[in-house]
C-alpha positions in Angstrom: -14.2 -29.5 -14.2 -15.4 -28.2 -10.5 -16.6 -30.7 -7.9 -19.9 -31.1 -6.5 -21.8 -28.6 -4.4 -23.8 -29.7 -1.8 -26.5 -27.3 -0.3 -27.8 -28.2 2.8 -27.9 -27.8 6.6 -26.1 -29.0 9.6 -29.3 -29.6 11.3 -30.9 -31.5 8.4 -31.5 -35.0 8.7 -30.9 -35.9 5.2 -28.0 -33.4 4.5 -26.1 -35.4 7.3 -27.0 -38.5 5.6 -25.8 -37.1 2.0 -22.7 -35.6 3.6 -21.2 -38.6 5.2 -21.8 -40.7 2.0 -20.0 -37.9 -0.3 -17.0 -38.0 2.2 -16.8 -41.8 2.4 -16.7 -41.8 -1.6 -14.0 -39.5 -1.5 -16.3 -36.9 -3.9 -14.5 -33.6 -4.5 -17.5 -31.3 -3.2 -17.9 -27.9 -1.1 -20.9 -27.7 1.1 -23.0 -24.5 1.1 -25.5 -23.6 4.0 -28.8 -22.7 2.7 -30.0 -19.1 3.2 -32.8 -17.0 1.9 -30.8 -16.3 -1.4 -29.7 -20.0 -2.2 -33.5 -20.9 -1.7 -34.5 -18.3 -3.9 -31.9 -18.7 -6.6 -31.2 -22.2 -6.7 -33.2 -24.6 -4.8 -37.0 -23.3 -5.7 -36.1 -22.5 -9.3 -35.1 -26.1 -9.8 -37.0 -28.2 -7.2 -40.1 -26.2 -6.9 -40.4 -26.2 -3.3 -38.3 -25.7 -0.2 -36.2 -28.7 0.7 -32.5 -29.7 1.5 -30.3 -31.2 0.7 -29.6 -30.8 -3.2 -26.5 -31.0 -5.0 -25.1 -29.4 -8.0 -23.2 -31.6 -10.4 -20.0 -30.6 -12.1 -21.9 -30.1 -15.1 -24.7 -27.7 -13.6 -27.5 -30.3 -12.8 -29.4 -30.0 -9.8 -30.5 -33.2 -7.8 -32.7 -33.5 -4.9 -33.4 -36.7 -3.0 -30.7 -38.4 -1.2 -31.3 -41.8 -2.9 -30.7 -40.1 -6.3 -27.7 -38.1 -5.2 -26.3 -41.4 -4.2 -27.3 -43.0 -7.4 -25.6 -40.2 -9.6 -22.5 -39.9 -7.7 -22.3 -43.9 -7.9 -22.8 -44.0 -11.5 -20.2 -41.0 -12.1 -17.6 -41.8 -9.8 -17.3 -45.7 -9.8 -15.0 -47.3 -7.0 -16.1 -49.3 -4.5 -20.0 -49.7 -4.6 -22.1 -48.5 -1.5 -24.9 -51.0 -2.3 -23.8 -54.6 -1.4 -23.8 -56.7 -4.3 -25.7 -59.8 -3.0 -29.6 -59.8 -3.6 -30.4 -60.6 0.1 -28.1 -57.9 1.7 -29.4 -55.5 -1.1 -33.3 -56.4 0.3 -32.1 -55.7 3.6 -30.4 -52.7 2.7 -33.5 -51.0 1.5 -35.6 -52.2 4.2 -33.1 -50.4 6.4 -33.4 -47.6 4.1 -37.0 -47.5 4.6 -36.6 -47.5 8.4 -33.8 -44.9 8.7 -35.4 -42.3 6.2 -39.0 -42.8 7.2 -39.8 -44.6 10.4 -36.8 -43.2 12.7 -38.6 -39.7 11.7 -40.7 -40.2 14.7 -37.5 -40.4 17.5 -35.7 -38.0 15.5 -38.8 -35.3 15.7 -39.9 -36.2 19.2 -36.3 -35.7 20.4 -35.7 -32.6 18.6 -38.8 -30.6 19.4 -39.5 -32.1 23.0 -36.0 -32.0 24.3 -34.1 -29.3 22.2 -36.8 -27.1 21.0 -35.1 -23.5 22.1 -31.6 -24.7 21.0 -32.6 -25.7 17.8 -34.5 -22.0 16.9 -31.0 -20.8 17.5 -29.3 -23.2 15.4 -31.8 -22.4 12.5 -31.0 -18.8 12.9 -27.1 -19.2 13.0 -27.5 -21.3 9.9 -29.6 -18.7 8.0 -28.4 -15.6 9.3 -24.9 -15.7 10.7 -24.3 -12.2 10.8 -27.2 -11.2 13.0 -27.1 -11.0 16.9 -28.0 -14.1 18.8 -31.5 -12.8 19.9 -32.1 -11.9 16.1 -31.0 -15.3 15.1 -33.3 -17.1 17.6 -36.4 -14.9 16.5 -35.6 -15.7 12.8 -34.9 -19.4 13.7 -37.9 -19.8 15.6 -40.2 -17.9 12.5 -38.7 -20.5 10.3 -38.8 -23.2 12.6 -42.7 -23.3 13.3 -43.5 -24.9 10.3 -41.3 -27.9 11.1 -42.8 -27.8 14.9 -46.4 -28.1 13.0 -45.5 -31.4 11.9 -45.0 -33.1 14.9 -48.5 -34.3 15.9 -49.1 -35.0 12.1 -46.4 -37.6 12.5 -48.1 -39.1 15.4 -46.0 -37.7 18.3 -48.5 -36.9 21.0 -48.5 -37.4 24.7 -50.0 -40.8 24.2 -47.2 -41.9 21.9 -44.3 -40.2 23.6 -43.6 -43.1 25.9 -43.7 -45.7 23.3 -41.4 -43.8 21.0 -38.7 -43.5 23.7 -39.3 -47.3 24.6 -38.6 -48.4 20.9 -35.5 -46.0 20.4 -33.9 -47.1 23.4 -34.7 -50.6 22.6 -33.2 -49.9 19.1 -30.1 -48.0 20.7 -29.5 -51.3 22.6 -29.7 -53.8 20.0 -27.4 -51.6 17.5 -25.0 -51.4 20.2 -25.0 -55.4 20.6 -24.6 -55.2 16.7 -21.7 -52.9 16.9 -19.9 -55.4 19.5 -19.4 -57.6 16.4 -19.4 -55.6 13.5 -17.9 -52.0 12.8 -20.8 -51.2 10.3 -24.1 -52.6 9.3 -22.8 -55.3 7.0 -19.6 -55.8 8.2 -16.0 -53.7 8.2 -16.9 -50.8 5.9 -20.0 -49.0 5.4 -22.6 -49.5 2.9 -25.9 -47.6 2.0 -27.6 -49.0 5.3 -25.2 -47.0 7.4 -26.0 -43.8 5.5 -29.6 -44.5 5.7 -29.3 -44.8 9.6 -26.9 -42.2 9.7 -29.5 -39.2 8.9 -31.6 -39.3 11.8 -29.2 -40.8 14.5 -26.6 -37.7 13.6 -28.3 -34.6 12.5 -30.9 -34.9 15.2 -30.1 -37.6 17.8 -26.3 -37.0 18.3 -25.7 -33.6 17.2 -28.8 -32.0 19.0 -27.5 -31.6 22.8 -30.2 -33.2 25.0 -30.7 -36.2 22.7 -27.1 -36.3 22.2 -26.3 -36.9 25.7 -28.8 -39.4 26.0 -27.1 -41.5 22.9 -23.9 -41.0 24.2 -24.9 -42.3 27.8 -27.0 -45.0 27.0 -25.1 -46.3 23.7 -21.5 -44.9 23.4 -21.1 -47.5 20.7 -23.6 -46.0 18.7 -22.4 -42.4 19.3 -18.8 -43.7 18.3 -20.2 -45.3 14.9 -22.1 -42.1 14.1 -19.0 -39.8 14.5 -16.8 -42.4 12.3 -19.7 -42.6 9.8 -20.4 -38.9 9.6 -16.6 -38.4 9.1 -16.6 -40.7 6.0 -13.9 -42.9 8.0 -12.1 -45.2 5.3 -11.8 -48.9 6.0 -10.1 -51.5 3.9 -12.5 -54.2 5.4 -15.1 -55.8 3.5 -18.7 -56.6 3.9 -20.1 -59.9 5.6 -19.5 -62.5 2.6 -21.9 -65.2 1.5 -24.9 -62.5 1.0 -25.2 -63.2 4.6 -27.4 -61.0 7.0 -25.8 -60.6 10.6 -28.3 -62.1 13.2 -27.8 -58.9 15.3 -30.0 -57.0 12.9 -32.9 -59.3 13.2 -34.2 -57.5 16.2 -34.0 -54.1 14.7 -35.6 -55.2 11.5 -38.3 -57.2 13.6 -39.1 -54.2 15.8 -39.3 -51.8 12.8 -41.6 -54.1 10.6 -43.7 -54.8 13.8 -44.3 -51.1 14.0 -44.4 -49.9 10.5 -45.7 -52.6 8.4 -49.5 -52.1 9.5 -49.0 -48.2 8.7 -47.6 -49.2 5.3 -50.5 -51.7 4.5 -53.0 -48.8 5.4 -51.1 -46.3 3.3 -51.2 -48.8 0.2 -55.0 -49.3 0.6 -55.2 -45.4 1.0 -53.3 -45.3 -2.1 -55.3 -47.6 -4.1 -58.5 -45.6 -3.2 -57.0 -42.3 -4.1 -55.5 -43.7 -7.5 -59.0 -44.5 -8.7 -59.8 -42.2 -11.7 -56.5 -40.7 -11.4 -53.9 -41.0 -14.7 -50.4 -41.8 -15.2 -48.1 -39.0 -14.1 -50.6 -37.4 -11.8 -48.7 -36.2 -8.6 -49.3 -38.4 -5.4 -50.3 -36.4 -2.3 -47.6 -36.4 0.3 -50.3 -37.4 2.9 -53.1 -39.7 2.3 -55.1 -39.5 5.5 -54.4 -40.6 9.3 -54.3 -44.0 10.3 -53.8 -45.6 13.8 -50.3 -47.3 14.6 -48.6 -48.8 17.5 -45.1 -47.8 18.7 -43.3 -49.2 21.7 -46.6 -50.6 22.9 -48.6 -47.1 22.6 -51.2 -46.4 20.1 -51.9 -43.4 18.2 -52.7 -41.9 15.1 -50.1 -40.5 12.4 -50.3 -39.4 8.7 -49.9 -42.0 6.0 -47.2 -40.6 4.0 -46.9 -41.8 0.3 -43.1 -41.5 0.4 -42.9 -44.4 2.6 -44.3 -46.7 -0.1 -41.7 -45.2 -2.6 -39.0 -46.5 -0.1 -40.7 -49.7 0.3 -41.1 -50.1 -3.4 -37.2 -50.4 -3.7 -37.1 -53.3 -1.4 -40.1 -55.1 -3.1 -38.7 -54.6 -6.6 -35.4 -56.4 -5.5 -37.6 -59.2 -4.1 -39.5 -59.5 -7.1 -36.2 -60.1 -9.5 -34.8 -62.5 -7.0 -34.2 -66.3 -8.1 -36.0 -68.9 -6.4 -33.6 -69.8 -4.0 -32.7 -66.4 -3.2 -36.6 -65.5 -2.7 -36.8 -68.5 -0.4 -34.1 -67.0 1.8 -35.8 -63.5 1.7 -39.3 -65.2 2.7 -37.8 -66.9 5.5 -36.0 -63.8 6.9 -39.1 -62.1 6.7 -41.0 -65.0 8.8 -38.5 -65.2 11.2 -38.8 -61.6 12.1 -42.6 -61.8 12.0 -43.0 -59.9 8.8 -43.9 -62.7 6.7 -46.8 -60.8 4.9 -44.5 -58.4 3.6 -43.6 -61.0 0.9 -46.8 -61.1 -0.5 -47.8 -57.2 -0.4 -48.3 -55.5 -3.8 -48.7 -51.8 -4.2 -51.7 -50.5 -5.3 -50.0 -48.2 -7.8 -46.4 -48.2 -9.1 -44.8 -44.8 -8.1 -41.8 -43.1 -9.7 -40.3 -39.5 -9.3 -40.3 -36.8 -12.0 -39.2 -33.4 -11.6 -38.5 -33.9 -7.8 -42.0 -35.3 -7.2 -43.7 -38.9 -6.4 -46.1 -39.3 -9.4 -48.1 -42.5 -10.7 -46.0 -44.4 -13.0 -47.2 -46.4 -16.0 
């Protein structure tokens, strides 16, 4: 039986997340750059819309979304689990998963498109059409990249919010650097899913893109070192922090994230409830549910309410809901300590699930 095939891009946030995990897991896989032929013959027929990464399993199945990719490989390969076993660490892992996948898109997209725009057009062209001249690669890369550039204002990245995005990101770099003074990875001496959730934006956009990479290496060399080790799939004989303990050095990171993101999550949940009226089980949920106000780094703006944020949040709330009384009390105390106590009582307006690579209303 052959190994896995990973179809993605060096410039892709989520491909970096999957690549680092697969390397750490020791999975037999080969990576293929996505060009027009791969998109036409593999991704669009199986997924239905243009997206990377996807993997092809050894038995020929196509799987999209990095969480599903991780779940599939964990089930098939066994070995050391990427998810911590303690309920509190699992809960925090899913909150950091939400942070890395959904909220760190703000600095990732800002720095790419406001610091690295010309470079990324060339990079897109080199990846999709390696045989063209540099000039033709740039032209094709710009043509393909314009749709990504168009997402920037929809995310709320504007002149009004850019100073706050940069302030918040630099504060994160300082806090993560302080954490890495004490721990090699998020939960101790070896990586977990929380590391790969953060790796996506930190590697593909904020380390690898040259201008933002210079900023990371200058302001936070320990974060740059962690990024290099994590994307390489570094092996470690170490263990996670024992006793289901959450390192105190993670608390400032979580506090800032939820201070900024939780109001948007609550507004998105209200919008989901309004949209879900009159719909039925199995209906596809729109990726965007309108615009809402938010604040980042002390700056105010307006951004799209993204339904997938709630799907990632649902994974954390599901863990909270099945906790025993003692663990639940610890989780609620943690949330209160970081100023996010209201999250413990948040109920999603509708349950969500993924079917055929889309988020739909669940039964």
